[in-house]
C-alpha positions as CSV (number, residue, x, y, z in Angstrom):
1,M,79.1,36.1,64.7
2,T,79.4,35.9,60.9
3,T,83.1,35.3,61.1
4,F,82.6,32.2,63.3
5,A,79.8,30.9,61.1
6,A,81.9,31.3,57.9
7,T,84.9,29.6,59.5
8,F,82.8,26.7,60.8
9,A,80.9,26.2,57.6
10,S,84.0,26.3,55.4
11,S,86.0,24.0,57.7
12,I,83.2,21.4,57.9
13,L,82.5,21.4,54.2
14,T,86.2,21.0,53.4
15,W,86.7,18.4,56.2
16,K,84.0,16.2,54.8
17,S,85.1,16.5,51.2
18,K,87.1,13.8,49.4
19,S,89.2,16.5,47.7
20,T,90.4,19.4,49.8
21,I,91.9,21.8,47.3
22,F,88.8,22.3,45.1
23,P,86.4,23.2,47.9
24,V,88.9,25.7,49.5
25,A,89.4,27.4,46.1
26,L,85.7,27.4,45.3
27,F,84.5,28.7,48.7
28,G,87.3,31.3,48.9
29,T,86.7,32.6,45.5
30,L,82.9,32.9,46.0
31,A,83.4,34.6,49.4
32,G,85.9,37.0,47.8
33,F,83.3,38.0,45.2
34,L,80.1,37.9,47.3
35,T,81.3,38.9,50.8
36,P,84.9,40.2,50.7
37,G,84.9,40.8,54.4
38,L,84.3,37.1,55.2
39,A,86.9,35.8,52.7
40,P,89.6,35.5,55.4
41,A,87.3,33.4,57.6
42,V,86.4,31.2,54.7
43,Y,90.0,30.5,53.8
44,L,90.9,30.0,57.4
45,G,88.2,27.4,57.8
46,G,89.3,25.7,54.6
47,F,92.9,25.4,55.9
48,I,91.6,23.8,59.1
49,G,89.4,21.4,57.1
50,M,92.4,20.3,55.1
51,T,94.1,19.1,58.2
52,G,91.0,17.8,60.0
53,L,90.4,14.6,58.1
54,A,93.8,13.2,58.9
55,N,94.2,14.4,62.5
56,F,90.9,15.0,64.3
57,R,88.0,13.5,65.9
58,T,85.0,15.7,65.7
59,I,85.2,17.5,69.0
60,K,88.8,18.4,68.7
61,F,88.2,19.6,65.2
62,L,85.4,21.9,66.3
63,R,87.6,23.3,69.2
64,A,90.4,23.9,66.8
65,T,88.1,25.8,64.4
66,A,86.7,27.8,67.3
67,L,90.2,28.8,68.6
68,S,91.3,29.9,65.1
69,A,88.1,31.9,64.5
70,V,88.6,33.7,67.8
71,L,92.2,34.5,67.0
72,L,91.1,35.8,63.6
73,K,88.3,37.9,65.1
74,C,90.7,39.4,67.7
75,G,92.9,40.6,64.8
76,V,95.9,38.3,65.6
77,L,97.8,38.2,62.4
78,A,94.8,39.0,60.3
79,G,95.3,38.8,56.6
80,F,95.8,36.4,53.7
81,G,98.4,33.9,52.7
82,G,100.8,32.7,55.3
83,R,99.2,34.5,58.2
84,L,95.9,32.6,57.8
85,G,97.8,29.4,57.5
86,F,99.6,30.2,60.7
87,L,96.4,30.9,62.5
88,A,95.1,27.5,61.3
89,Y,98.3,25.9,62.5
90,L,97.9,27.5,65.9
91,G,94.3,26.2,66.2
92,V,95.2,22.7,65.0
93,N,98.3,22.3,67.2
94,F,97.4,24.1,70.4
95,V,93.8,23.2,71.0
96,I,93.1,21.4,74.3
């Protein structure tokens, strides 16, 4: 449950921000120091939020975040860097 909450919170905060790079860096760094186990979920949400402003209405954005969080929780390509970006890509492009 905490993975979903961290992904949703990060994606929504990044989505509503005028600047996307700073919030992702800030939230990811804080999560890395405070709760290292949730850092991948926070970064994943940030990546989705970067795309959300340009491409989504709210309901599709929430579904993309949910799909990506489920894939992360299931362990599909878990990890940092390109793998989290790829999970965000899957959520953004293959959501119904």
